[in-house]
LUMFIGU-957719 format. One record per residue: residue in three letters; residue number from 1; x, z, y of N, C-alpha, C, CB in turn. Coordinates in nm, 2 decimals, always signed. Atoms other than C-alpha are relative to their C-alpha. Glycine has a CB too. Layout:
N
+------+-----+--------+--------+--------+--------+--------+--------+--------+--------+--------+--------+--------+--------+
! type ! seq !    n.x !    n.z !    n.y !   ca.x !   ca.z !   ca.y !    c.x !    c.z !    c.y !   cb.x !   cb.z !   cb.y !
+------+-----+--------+--------+--------+--------+--------+--------+--------+--------+--------+--------+--------+--------+
!  ala ! NUM !      X !      Z !      Y !      X !      Z !      Y !      X !      Z !      Y !      X !      Z !      Y !
...
+------+-----+--------+--------+--------+--------+--------+--------+--------+--------+--------+--------+--------+--------+
***
This chain:
139
+------+-----+--------+--------+--------+--------+--------+--------+--------+--------+--------+--------+--------+--------+
! type ! seq !    n.x !    n.z !    n.y !   ca.x !   ca.z !   ca.y !    c.x !    c.z !    c.y !   cb.x !   cb.z !   cb.y !
+------+-----+--------+--------+--------+--------+--------+--------+--------+--------+--------+--------+--------+--------+
!  met !   1 !  +0.09 !  -0.10 !  +0.01 !  +4.64 !  -1.87 !  -0.84 !  -0.12 !  -0.02 !  -0.06 !  -0.04 !  +0.05 !  +0.10 !
!  tyr !   2 !  +0.07 !  +0.03 !  +0.13 !  +4.34 !  -2.05 !  -1.01 !  +0.04 !  -0.16 !  -0.04 !  -0.19 !  +0.03 !  +0.03 !
!  gln !   3 !  -0.04 !  +0.14 !  +0.05 !  +4.41 !  -2.37 !  -1.22 !  -0.13 !  -0.15 !  +0.06 !  -0.02 !  +0.03 !  -0.20 !
!  ile !   4 !  +0.07 !  +0.15 !  -0.06 !  +4.28 !  -2.72 !  -1.08 !  -0.13 !  -0.06 !  -0.11 !  +0.16 !  -0.13 !  +0.01 !
!  ser !   5 !  +0.15 !  +0.02 !  +0.07 !  +4.06 !  -2.74 !  -1.38 !  -0.11 !  +0.15 !  +0.01 !  +0.03 !  -0.04 !  -0.20 !
!  tyr !   6 !  +0.12 !  -0.02 !  -0.02 !  +3.83 !  -2.49 !  -1.27 !  -0.08 !  -0.03 !  +0.09 !  +0.00 !  +0.09 !  -0.01 !
!  ile !   7 !  +0.08 !  +0.03 !  -0.15 !  +3.78 !  -2.58 !  -0.95 !  -0.02 !  -0.18 !  -0.02 !  +0.13 !  +0.05 !  +0.17 !
!  leu !   8 !  +0.10 !  +0.18 !  +0.03 !  +3.69 !  -2.97 !  -1.13 !  -0.07 !  +0.01 !  +0.02 !  -0.03 !  -0.09 !  -0.14 !
!  phe !   9 !  +0.10 !  -0.06 !  +0.07 !  +3.47 !  -2.81 !  -1.29 !  -0.12 !  +0.08 !  +0.08 !  +0.07 !  +0.09 !  -0.09 !
!  phe !  10 !  +0.15 !  -0.05 !  -0.10 !  +3.28 !  -2.63 !  -1.08 !  -0.06 !  -0.16 !  +0.12 !  +0.08 !  +0.17 !  +0.13 !
!  tyr !  11 !  +0.09 !  +0.12 !  -0.08 !  +3.27 !  -2.94 !  -0.85 !  -0.03 !  -0.10 !  -0.05 !  +0.03 !  -0.06 !  +0.10 !
!  leu !  12 !  +0.06 !  +0.10 !  +0.10 !  +3.16 !  -3.17 !  -1.13 !  -0.13 !  -0.01 !  +0.02 !  +0.03 !  +0.03 !  -0.15 !
!  ile !  13 !  +0.11 !  -0.04 !  +0.05 !  +2.89 !  -2.93 !  -1.22 !  -0.04 !  -0.01 !  +0.16 !  -0.01 !  +0.13 !  -0.11 !
!  ala !  14 !  +0.00 !  +0.02 !  -0.20 !  +2.81 !  -2.95 !  -0.79 !  -0.09 !  -0.13 !  +0.03 !  +0.20 !  -0.05 !  +0.09 !
!  ile !  15 !  +0.03 !  +0.15 !  -0.02 !  +2.80 !  -3.31 !  -0.81 !  -0.15 !  -0.02 !  -0.04 !  +0.10 !  -0.11 !  -0.11 !
!  ile !  16 !  +0.10 !  +0.01 !  +0.06 !  +2.61 !  -3.31 !  -1.09 !  -0.18 !  +0.02 !  +0.02 !  +0.05 !  +0.08 !  -0.08 !
!  ile !  17 !  +0.13 !  -0.08 !  -0.05 !  +2.32 !  -3.08 !  -0.97 !  -0.06 !  -0.07 !  +0.11 !  +0.04 !  +0.14 !  +0.04 !
!  phe !  18 !  +0.03 !  +0.01 !  -0.16 !  +2.33 !  -3.24 !  -0.60 !  -0.06 !  -0.23 !  -0.09 !  +0.23 !  +0.06 !  +0.17 !
!  ile !  19 !  +0.01 !  +0.11 !  +0.06 !  +2.25 !  -3.63 !  -0.83 !  -0.13 !  +0.06 !  -0.06 !  +0.12 !  -0.06 !  -0.09 !
!  val !  20 !  +0.13 !  -0.05 !  +0.05 !  +1.99 !  -3.42 !  -0.97 !  -0.09 !  +0.04 !  +0.07 !  +0.00 !  +0.10 !  -0.08 !
!  leu !  21 !  +0.06 !  -0.05 !  -0.12 !  +1.83 !  -3.30 !  -0.67 !  -0.08 !  -0.14 !  +0.06 !  +0.13 !  +0.05 !  +0.11 !
!  ile !  22 !  +0.08 !  +0.09 !  -0.09 !  +1.81 !  -3.63 !  -0.53 !  -0.09 !  -0.07 !  -0.11 !  +0.10 !  -0.11 !  +0.09 !
!  phe !  23 !  +0.11 !  +0.05 !  +0.09 !  +1.63 !  -3.77 !  -0.84 !  -0.10 !  +0.06 !  -0.02 !  +0.03 !  -0.02 !  -0.11 !
!  cys !  24 !  +0.14 !  -0.08 !  -0.01 !  +1.40 !  -3.53 !  -0.85 !  -0.09 !  +0.03 !  +0.13 !  +0.02 !  +0.13 !  -0.04 !
!  leu !  25 !  +0.06 !  +0.02 !  -0.08 !  +1.31 !  -3.59 !  -0.51 !  +0.00 !  -0.13 !  +0.06 !  +0.02 !  +0.09 !  +0.08 !
!  phe !  26 !  +0.01 !  +0.17 !  -0.02 !  +1.31 !  -3.99 !  -0.53 !  -0.07 !  +0.02 !  -0.07 !  +0.09 !  -0.11 !  -0.02 !
!  phe !  27 !  +0.12 !  -0.03 !  +0.02 !  +1.07 !  -3.92 !  -0.77 !  -0.16 !  +0.07 !  +0.01 !  +0.03 !  +0.00 !  -0.05 !
!  ser !  28 !  +0.16 !  -0.05 !  -0.04 !  +0.80 !  -3.68 !  -0.66 !  -0.03 !  -0.06 !  +0.12 !  -0.02 !  +0.17 !  +0.04 !
!  gly !  29 !  +0.07 !  +0.08 !  -0.14 !  +0.83 !  -3.88 !  -0.35 !  -0.10 !  -0.14 !  -0.06 !  +0.16 !  -0.09 !  +0.13 !
!  phe !  30 !  +0.07 !  +0.14 !  +0.06 !  +0.78 !  -4.18 !  -0.55 !  -0.16 !  -0.01 !  -0.04 !  +0.08 !  -0.03 !  -0.14 !
!  phe !  31 !  +0.13 !  -0.01 !  +0.05 !  +0.45 !  -4.10 !  -0.71 !  -0.07 !  +0.13 !  +0.02 !  +0.01 !  -0.02 !  -0.13 !
!  ser !  32 !  +0.14 !  -0.02 !  -0.04 !  +0.31 !  -3.91 !  -0.46 !  -0.05 !  -0.05 !  +0.11 !  -0.03 !  +0.10 !  +0.01 !
!  ser !  33 !  +0.07 !  +0.07 !  -0.16 !  +0.29 !  -4.16 !  -0.22 !  -0.07 !  -0.12 !  -0.08 !  +0.15 !  -0.08 !  +0.16 !
!  thr !  34 !  +0.09 !  +0.08 !  +0.03 !  +0.13 !  -4.42 !  -0.52 !  -0.16 !  +0.06 !  -0.05 !  +0.07 !  -0.08 !  -0.09 !
!  lys !  35 !  +0.14 !  -0.03 !  +0.00 !  -0.18 !  -4.16 !  -0.53 !  -0.07 !  -0.07 !  +0.10 !  -0.02 !  +0.12 !  +0.01 !
!  glu !  36 !  +0.13 !  +0.01 !  -0.08 !  -0.51 !  -4.23 !  -0.41 !  -0.01 !  +0.08 !  +0.10 !  -0.10 !  +0.01 !  -0.06 !
!  lys !  37 !  +0.08 !  -0.06 !  -0.13 !  -0.59 !  -4.09 !  -0.08 !  -0.09 !  -0.03 !  +0.03 !  +0.03 !  +0.00 !  +0.11 !
!  ala !  38 !  +0.13 !  -0.03 !  -0.01 !  -0.90 !  -3.92 !  -0.08 !  -0.05 !  -0.04 !  +0.12 !  -0.02 !  +0.12 !  -0.01 !
!  ile !  39 !  +0.06 !  +0.04 !  -0.08 !  -1.08 !  -4.09 !  +0.16 !  -0.11 !  +0.09 !  +0.06 !  -0.03 !  -0.11 !  -0.03 !
!  pro !  40 !  +0.12 !  -0.08 !  -0.06 !  -1.32 !  -3.85 !  +0.39 !  -0.11 !  -0.07 !  -0.04 !  -0.01 !  +0.02 !  +0.16 !
!  lys !  41 !  +0.15 !  +0.00 !  +0.05 !  -1.70 !  -3.79 !  +0.28 !  -0.07 !  +0.00 !  +0.17 !  -0.05 !  +0.18 !  -0.11 !
!  thr !  42 !  +0.03 !  -0.02 !  -0.10 !  -1.85 !  -3.91 !  +0.64 !  -0.18 !  +0.09 !  -0.02 !  +0.02 !  -0.15 !  +0.06 !
!  thr !  43 !  +0.16 !  +0.01 !  -0.04 !  -2.23 !  -3.81 !  +0.75 !  -0.05 !  -0.04 !  -0.07 !  -0.06 !  -0.05 !  +0.09 !
!  leu !  44 !  +0.09 !  +0.11 !  +0.07 !  -2.38 !  -4.09 !  +0.61 !  +0.01 !  +0.06 !  -0.16 !  +0.08 !  -0.18 !  +0.03 !
!  asp !  45 !  -0.03 !  +0.00 !  +0.06 !  -2.23 !  -4.05 !  +0.30 !  -0.03 !  +0.16 !  -0.08 !  +0.08 !  -0.07 !  +0.03 !
!  leu !  46 !  +0.00 !  -0.10 !  +0.07 !  -2.27 !  -3.64 !  +0.23 !  -0.20 !  -0.01 !  +0.05 !  +0.12 !  +0.13 !  +0.05 !
!  leu !  47 !  +0.10 !  +0.00 !  +0.01 !  -2.65 !  -3.71 !  +0.32 !  -0.07 !  -0.13 !  -0.12 !  -0.02 !  +0.00 !  +0.14 !
!  ile !  48 !  +0.05 !  +0.10 !  +0.11 !  -2.69 !  -3.98 !  +0.01 !  +0.07 !  +0.11 !  -0.08 !  +0.06 !  -0.19 !  +0.00 !
!  asp !  49 !  +0.02 !  -0.07 !  +0.09 !  -2.54 !  -3.73 !  -0.19 !  -0.11 !  +0.10 !  +0.00 !  +0.10 !  +0.04 !  -0.02 !
!  gln !  50 !  +0.12 !  -0.13 !  -0.03 !  -2.81 !  -3.43 !  -0.09 !  -0.18 !  -0.21 !  -0.02 !  +0.06 !  +0.13 !  +0.33 !
!  val !  51 !  +0.13 !  +0.05 !  +0.02 !  -3.10 !  -3.74 !  -0.12 !  +0.03 !  -0.05 !  -0.17 !  -0.05 !  -0.15 !  +0.12 !
!  gln !  52 !  -0.05 !  +0.01 !  +0.10 !  -2.91 !  -3.83 !  -0.47 !  -0.02 !  +0.11 !  -0.09 !  +0.10 !  -0.03 !  +0.04 !
!  lys !  53 !  +0.04 !  -0.17 !  +0.07 !  -2.95 !  -3.43 !  -0.60 !  -0.13 !  +0.01 !  +0.05 !  +0.10 !  +0.14 !  +0.05 !
!  ser !  54 !  +0.11 !  -0.05 !  -0.07 !  -3.26 !  -3.36 !  -0.41 !  -0.07 !  +0.02 !  -0.09 !  -0.06 !  -0.08 !  +0.09 !
!  asn !  55 !  +0.04 !  +0.00 !  +0.09 !  -3.43 !  -3.46 !  -0.74 !  -0.18 !  +0.03 !  +0.10 !  +0.08 !  +0.11 !  -0.11 !
!  asn !  56 !  +0.14 !  +0.02 !  -0.08 !  -3.74 !  -3.52 !  -0.46 !  -0.04 !  +0.13 !  +0.01 !  -0.11 !  -0.11 !  -0.07 !
!  asp !  57 !  -0.01 !  -0.12 !  -0.03 !  -3.74 !  -3.17 !  -0.37 !  -0.04 !  -0.01 !  +0.21 !  +0.18 !  +0.05 !  -0.05 !
!  lys !  58 !  +0.03 !  +0.07 !  -0.14 !  -3.96 !  -3.19 !  +0.00 !  +0.13 !  +0.06 !  +0.08 !  -0.17 !  +0.06 !  +0.09 !
!  glu !  59 !  -0.04 !  -0.06 !  -0.08 !  -3.77 !  -2.96 !  +0.18 !  +0.15 !  -0.04 !  +0.07 !  -0.01 !  +0.12 !  -0.05 !
!  ile !  60 !  -0.15 !  +0.05 !  -0.01 !  -3.41 !  -3.11 !  +0.10 !  -0.04 !  -0.16 !  +0.10 !  +0.09 !  -0.03 !  -0.19 !
!  leu !  61 !  +0.00 !  +0.11 !  -0.04 !  -3.54 !  -3.45 !  +0.21 !  -0.07 !  -0.03 !  +0.16 !  -0.05 !  -0.07 !  -0.11 !
!  asp !  62 !  +0.04 !  +0.03 !  -0.09 !  -3.73 !  -3.35 !  +0.49 !  +0.12 !  +0.05 !  +0.14 !  -0.14 !  +0.06 !  -0.01 !
!  ser !  63 !  -0.13 !  -0.01 !  -0.14 !  -3.38 !  -3.22 !  +0.67 !  +0.02 !  -0.13 !  +0.00 !  +0.16 !  +0.09 !  -0.01 !
!  val !  64 !  -0.08 !  +0.09 !  -0.03 !  -3.23 !  -3.55 !  +0.56 !  -0.03 !  -0.07 !  +0.08 !  +0.04 !  -0.06 !  -0.07 !
!  met !  65 !  +0.05 !  +0.09 !  -0.10 !  -3.49 !  -3.77 !  +0.75 !  +0.06 !  +0.09 !  +0.12 !  -0.16 !  -0.03 !  +0.00 !
!  his !  66 !  +0.01 !  -0.04 !  -0.10 !  -3.46 !  -3.52 !  +1.03 !  +0.17 !  -0.04 !  +0.08 !  -0.06 !  +0.15 !  -0.03 !
!  glu !  67 !  -0.09 !  +0.03 !  -0.05 !  -3.12 !  -3.56 !  +1.08 !  +0.05 !  -0.21 !  -0.04 !  +0.09 !  +0.14 !  -0.06 !
!  phe !  68 !  +0.04 !  +0.10 !  +0.01 !  -3.14 !  -3.91 !  +1.01 !  -0.03 !  -0.02 !  +0.13 !  -0.09 !  -0.02 !  -0.09 !
!  tyr !  69 !  +0.08 !  +0.02 !  -0.07 !  -3.38 !  -3.98 !  +1.25 !  +0.04 !  +0.08 !  +0.17 !  -0.11 !  +0.04 !  -0.08 !
!  thr !  70 !  -0.02 !  -0.11 !  -0.10 !  -3.19 !  -3.72 !  +1.50 !  +0.13 !  -0.10 !  +0.05 !  +0.03 !  +0.18 !  -0.06 !
!  his !  71 !  -0.13 !  +0.08 !  +0.01 !  -2.83 !  -3.93 !  +1.43 !  +0.05 !  -0.14 !  -0.03 !  +0.06 !  +0.05 !  -0.07 !
!  phe !  72 !  -0.03 !  +0.11 !  +0.06 !  -2.85 !  -4.22 !  +1.26 !  -0.08 !  -0.09 !  +0.03 !  +0.01 !  +0.00 !  -0.11 !
!  tyr !  73 !  +0.10 !  +0.12 !  +0.03 !  -3.17 !  -4.42 !  +1.35 !  +0.00 !  -0.12 !  +0.09 !  -0.14 !  +0.04 !  -0.01 !
!  asn !  74 !  -0.07 !  +0.14 !  -0.09 !  -3.02 !  -4.68 !  +1.58 !  +0.15 !  -0.02 !  -0.05 !  +0.00 !  +0.03 !  +0.21 !
!  ile !  75 !  -0.17 !  +0.01 !  +0.05 !  -2.66 !  -4.82 !  +1.43 !  -0.06 !  -0.20 !  +0.05 !  +0.07 !  +0.06 !  -0.26 !
!  ser !  76 !  -0.05 !  +0.12 !  -0.01 !  -2.50 !  -5.16 !  +1.51 !  +0.06 !  -0.09 !  -0.13 !  +0.10 !  +0.02 !  +0.08 !
!  ser !  77 !  +0.01 !  +0.05 !  +0.09 !  -2.43 !  -5.44 !  +1.22 !  +0.17 !  -0.02 !  +0.01 !  -0.11 !  -0.10 !  -0.01 !
!  gln !  78 !  -0.07 !  +0.03 !  +0.00 !  -2.13 !  -5.40 !  +1.30 !  +0.13 !  +0.16 !  +0.01 !  -0.03 !  -0.10 !  +0.08 !
!  ser !  79 !  +0.00 !  -0.13 !  -0.01 !  -2.06 !  -5.02 !  +1.31 !  +0.06 !  +0.01 !  -0.17 !  -0.16 !  +0.07 !  +0.05 !
!  thr !  80 !  -0.09 !  -0.08 !  +0.11 !  -1.79 !  -4.90 !  +1.05 !  -0.11 !  +0.07 !  -0.13 !  +0.10 !  +0.15 !  +0.08 !
!  asn !  81 !  +0.10 !  -0.10 !  +0.04 !  -2.09 !  -4.70 !  +0.87 !  -0.14 !  -0.10 !  -0.06 !  -0.06 !  +0.11 !  +0.15 !
!  phe !  82 !  +0.15 !  +0.14 !  +0.02 !  -2.30 !  -5.00 !  +0.83 !  -0.07 !  +0.02 !  -0.18 !  +0.10 !  -0.25 !  +0.02 !
!  ser !  83 !  -0.05 !  +0.00 !  +0.08 !  -2.22 !  -5.03 !  +0.51 !  -0.15 !  +0.17 !  -0.13 !  +0.20 !  +0.00 !  +0.05 !
!  ser !  84 !  +0.01 !  -0.11 !  +0.08 !  -2.35 !  -4.65 !  +0.37 !  -0.13 !  +0.08 !  +0.12 !  +0.17 !  +0.08 !  -0.05 !
!  trp !  85 !  +0.14 !  -0.02 !  -0.04 !  -2.68 !  -4.67 !  +0.65 !  -0.05 !  -0.01 !  -0.05 !  -0.06 !  -0.03 !  +0.06 !
!  leu !  86 !  +0.15 !  +0.11 !  +0.14 !  -2.85 !  -4.95 !  +0.39 !  -0.04 !  +0.08 !  -0.09 !  +0.05 !  -0.15 !  -0.13 !
!  lys !  87 !  -0.04 !  -0.09 !  +0.20 !  -2.72 !  -4.71 !  +0.10 !  -0.11 !  +0.08 !  +0.03 !  +0.20 !  +0.12 !  -0.05 !
!  leu !  88 !  +0.05 !  -0.07 !  -0.06 !  -2.89 !  -4.44 !  +0.30 !  -0.15 !  -0.04 !  -0.01 !  +0.05 !  +0.01 !  +0.10 !
!  ile !  89 !  +0.13 !  +0.08 !  +0.00 !  -3.19 !  -4.62 !  +0.38 !  -0.08 !  -0.06 !  -0.16 !  +0.05 !  -0.12 !  +0.10 !
!  gln !  90 !  +0.02 !  +0.07 !  +0.16 !  -3.21 !  -4.79 !  -0.01 !  -0.04 !  +0.13 !  -0.04 !  +0.15 !  -0.08 !  -0.09 !
!  glu !  91 !  +0.02 !  -0.11 !  +0.07 !  -3.17 !  -4.43 !  -0.15 !  -0.16 !  +0.06 !  +0.07 !  +0.15 !  +0.10 !  +0.02 !
!  ile !  92 !  +0.14 !  -0.03 !  -0.08 !  -3.46 !  -4.27 !  +0.10 !  -0.13 !  -0.03 !  -0.08 !  -0.01 !  -0.09 !  +0.15 !
!  thr !  93 !  +0.14 !  +0.08 !  +0.00 !  -3.72 !  -4.52 !  +0.00 !  +0.01 !  -0.04 !  -0.15 !  -0.02 !  -0.13 !  +0.13 !
!  met !  94 !  -0.01 !  +0.12 !  +0.13 !  -3.63 !  -4.59 !  -0.37 !  -0.11 !  +0.15 !  -0.06 !  +0.21 !  -0.07 !  -0.09 !
!  leu !  95 !  +0.10 !  -0.14 !  -0.02 !  -3.79 !  -4.19 !  -0.39 !  -0.15 !  +0.00 !  +0.00 !  +0.03 !  +0.07 !  +0.14 !
!  asp !  96 !  +0.15 !  -0.01 !  -0.04 !  -4.16 !  -4.09 !  -0.44 !  +0.00 !  +0.11 !  +0.13 !  -0.11 !  +0.05 !  -0.15 !
!  tyr !  97 !  +0.01 !  -0.14 !  -0.11 !  -4.07 !  -3.87 !  -0.12 !  -0.12 !  -0.09 !  +0.09 !  +0.19 !  +0.05 !  +0.12 !
!  met !  98 !  +0.08 !  +0.02 !  -0.13 !  -4.27 !  -4.11 !  +0.11 !  -0.10 !  -0.12 !  -0.13 !  +0.12 !  -0.09 !  +0.19 !
!  ser !  99 !  +0.09 !  +0.14 !  +0.08 !  -4.60 !  -4.34 !  -0.02 !  +0.08 !  -0.11 !  +0.06 !  -0.18 !  -0.03 !  +0.05 !
!  val ! 100 !  +0.02 !  +0.17 !  -0.05 !  -4.57 !  -4.73 !  +0.01 !  +0.00 !  -0.05 !  +0.14 !  -0.15 !  -0.06 !  -0.05 !
!  glu ! 101 !  +0.01 !  -0.02 !  -0.17 !  -4.75 !  -4.67 !  +0.38 !  +0.11 !  +0.00 !  +0.05 !  -0.05 !  +0.13 !  +0.06 !
!  gln ! 102 !  -0.08 !  -0.05 !  -0.02 !  -4.52 !  -4.48 !  +0.47 !  +0.13 !  -0.06 !  -0.01 !  -0.02 !  +0.08 !  -0.04 !
!  val ! 103 !  -0.12 !  +0.03 !  +0.02 !  -4.23 !  -4.64 !  +0.37 !  -0.01 !  -0.17 !  +0.05 !  +0.04 !  +0.03 !  -0.17 !
!  ala ! 104 !  +0.05 !  +0.08 !  -0.07 !  -4.39 !  -4.98 !  +0.53 !  +0.02 !  +0.06 !  +0.20 !  -0.16 !  +0.00 !  -0.07 !
!  glu ! 105 !  -0.03 !  -0.06 !  -0.14 !  -4.43 !  -4.78 !  +0.88 !  +0.22 !  +0.02 !  +0.03 !  -0.10 !  +0.19 !  -0.01 !
!  phe ! 106 !  -0.18 !  +0.03 !  +0.00 !  -4.03 !  -4.70 !  +0.82 !  +0.02 !  -0.12 !  +0.03 !  +0.09 !  +0.02 !  -0.13 !
!  arg ! 107 !  +0.01 !  +0.11 !  -0.06 !  -3.97 !  -5.02 !  +0.81 !  -0.02 !  -0.07 !  +0.12 !  -0.04 !  -0.02 !  -0.04 !
!  asp ! 108 !  +0.02 !  +0.03 !  -0.21 !  -4.11 !  -5.15 !  +1.12 !  +0.04 !  +0.10 !  +0.05 !  -0.16 !  -0.01 !  +0.08 !
!  asp ! 109 !  -0.06 !  -0.04 !  -0.10 !  -3.98 !  -4.87 !  +1.28 !  +0.14 !  -0.02 !  +0.03 !  -0.03 !  +0.11 !  +0.01 !
!  leu ! 110 !  -0.14 !  +0.01 !  -0.02 !  -3.64 !  -4.92 !  +1.18 !  +0.00 !  -0.12 !  +0.09 !  +0.08 !  -0.01 !  -0.15 !
!  ser ! 111 !  +0.03 !  +0.16 !  +0.00 !  -3.70 !  -5.30 !  +1.22 !  -0.01 !  -0.01 !  +0.16 !  -0.17 !  -0.05 !  -0.09 !
!  leu ! 112 !  +0.02 !  +0.01 !  -0.13 !  -3.82 !  -5.28 !  +1.58 !  +0.13 !  +0.10 !  +0.09 !  -0.18 !  +0.05 !  +0.02 !
!  lys ! 113 !  -0.10 !  -0.09 !  -0.03 !  -3.54 !  -5.01 !  +1.66 !  +0.12 !  -0.09 !  +0.01 !  +0.01 !  +0.11 !  -0.10 !
!  asn ! 114 !  -0.05 !  +0.07 !  +0.06 !  -3.31 !  -5.25 !  +1.52 !  +0.02 !  -0.14 !  -0.01 !  -0.02 !  +0.03 !  -0.07 !
!  thr ! 115 !  +0.07 !  +0.09 !  +0.02 !  -3.40 !  -5.58 !  +1.59 !  +0.13 !  -0.10 !  -0.05 !  -0.09 !  -0.01 !  +0.12 !
!  ser ! 116 !  -0.08 !  +0.07 !  +0.06 !  -3.08 !  -5.73 !  +1.53 !  +0.03 !  -0.04 !  -0.19 !  +0.09 !  +0.07 !  +0.07 !
!  ile ! 117 !  +0.00 !  -0.06 !  +0.18 !  -3.04 !  -5.58 !  +1.14 !  -0.11 !  -0.04 !  -0.06 !  +0.00 !  +0.16 !  -0.03 !
!  lys ! 118 !  +0.08 !  +0.00 !  +0.04 !  -3.41 !  -5.66 !  +1.11 !  -0.02 !  -0.06 !  -0.16 !  -0.06 !  -0.03 !  +0.09 !
!  lys ! 119 !  +0.00 !  +0.05 !  +0.17 !  -3.37 !  -5.91 !  +0.78 !  +0.09 !  +0.09 !  -0.10 !  +0.09 !  -0.17 !  -0.01 !
!  glu ! 120 !  -0.07 !  -0.05 !  +0.07 !  -3.16 !  -5.66 !  +0.62 !  -0.02 !  +0.13 !  -0.01 !  +0.10 !  -0.02 !  +0.01 !
!  ile ! 121 !  +0.09 !  -0.08 !  +0.02 !  -3.35 !  -5.37 !  +0.65 !  -0.09 !  +0.02 !  -0.07 !  -0.04 !  +0.02 !  +0.06 !
!  glu ! 122 !  +0.13 !  +0.03 !  +0.08 !  -3.62 !  -5.58 !  +0.54 !  +0.02 !  -0.03 !  -0.14 !  -0.08 !  -0.12 !  +0.06 !
!  gln ! 123 !  -0.09 !  +0.05 !  +0.16 !  -3.42 !  -5.68 !  +0.22 !  +0.05 !  +0.14 !  -0.10 !  +0.19 !  -0.10 !  +0.05 !
!  val ! 124 !  -0.09 !  -0.08 !  +0.08 !  -3.29 !  -5.33 !  +0.15 !  -0.09 !  +0.12 !  -0.02 !  +0.14 !  +0.04 !  +0.07 !
!  ile ! 125 !  +0.16 !  -0.09 !  +0.05 !  -3.64 !  -5.17 !  +0.14 !  -0.05 !  -0.07 !  -0.08 !  -0.12 !  +0.01 !  +0.10 !
!  gly ! 126 !  +0.06 !  +0.10 !  +0.09 !  -3.77 !  -5.46 !  -0.05 !  +0.06 !  -0.02 !  -0.15 !  +0.01 !  -0.12 !  +0.06 !
!  val ! 127 !  -0.14 !  -0.02 !  +0.08 !  -3.51 !  -5.43 !  -0.30 !  -0.07 !  +0.16 !  -0.09 !  +0.16 !  +0.04 !  +0.14 !
!  ser ! 128 !  +0.05 !  -0.11 !  +0.05 !  -3.59 !  -5.05 !  -0.35 !  -0.17 !  +0.04 !  -0.02 !  +0.07 !  +0.08 !  +0.08 !
!  leu ! 129 !  +0.15 !  -0.06 !  +0.08 !  -3.94 !  -5.05 !  -0.38 !  -0.06 !  -0.07 !  -0.10 !  -0.11 !  +0.01 !  +0.09 !
!  lys ! 130 !  -0.02 !  +0.08 !  +0.09 !  -3.92 !  -5.35 !  -0.60 !  +0.05 !  +0.13 !  -0.16 !  +0.12 !  -0.13 !  +0.07 !
!  his ! 131 !  -0.04 !  -0.07 !  +0.15 !  -3.72 !  -5.12 !  -0.80 !  -0.08 !  +0.14 !  -0.05 !  +0.16 !  +0.03 !  +0.00 !
!  arg ! 132 !  +0.10 !  -0.07 !  +0.06 !  -3.99 !  -4.82 !  -0.78 !  -0.04 !  -0.03 !  -0.07 !  -0.08 !  +0.03 !  +0.03 !
!  glu ! 133 !  +0.12 !  +0.02 !  +0.02 !  -4.23 !  -4.99 !  -0.88 !  +0.03 !  -0.06 !  -0.19 !  -0.07 !  -0.10 !  +0.14 !
!  asp ! 134 !  -0.02 !  +0.02 !  +0.14 !  -4.02 !  -5.08 !  -1.19 !  -0.02 !  +0.06 !  -0.08 !  +0.09 !  -0.01 !  -0.04 !
!  ser ! 135 !  +0.02 !  -0.15 !  +0.06 !  -3.96 !  -4.73 !  -1.26 !  -0.09 !  +0.05 !  -0.06 !  +0.01 !  +0.09 !  +0.07 !
!  lys ! 136 !  +0.15 !  -0.13 !  +0.07 !  -4.31 !  -4.62 !  -1.28 !  -0.07 !  -0.09 !  -0.07 !  -0.14 !  +0.08 !  +0.14 !
!  lys ! 137 !  +0.03 !  +0.12 !  +0.14 !  -4.36 !  -4.93 !  -1.53 !  +0.01 !  -0.01 !  -0.08 !  +0.02 !  -0.08 !  -0.03 !
!  arg ! 138 !  -0.06 !  -0.04 !  +0.07 !  -4.14 !  -4.80 !  -1.72 !  -0.07 !  +0.13 !  -0.09 !  +0.12 !  +0.02 !  +0.07 !
!  lys ! 139 !  +0.08 !  -0.15 !  +0.08 !  -4.28 !  -4.44 !  -1.77 !  -0.13 !  +0.03 !  -0.07 !  -0.01 !  +0.11 !  +0.10 !
+------+-----+--------+--------+--------+--------+--------+--------+--------+--------+--------+--------+--------+--------+
***
C-alpha cells in the first residue's frame, strides 16, 4: 500500500523534530536558570528610594520619618535588614531636612533605644554629617 521509503521519511522527520524540541527546551531552561533572580525590595529599601528621590520635599520626608519611627525605630545588629537600616539613617541625615541639632537629637535618641549598636549609629551619622558639611563648602 505505502512504500517503506515514505514511512521512513516521516519517522526521520519526527525524530528530527523531537531532537530540535529537546535542544530548545534544554537551552531555554539553561539560559533562564543563569539569569539573576530579582531580589524583592524590602520596606527599608523603598524608604531609601523615597529619601533619595525626595529632593528635600518636606511631606515625603515627614512620611518617611513617620514610617521609620513607627516600624524601624529599634533594630538588632543580627537583623537581615541592618545594613539597609543604617543606609536609611545615613540618607536621612545627609539631607538638609534636619538641622545639625536635630540630627544630634536623632542620633542620641537612636543610641539610647539601640544601645548594642550605638557605635555604628554614631559612625554612620558622623560620616553623613561630614559629607553634608563638605558638600555645603563646595557650593
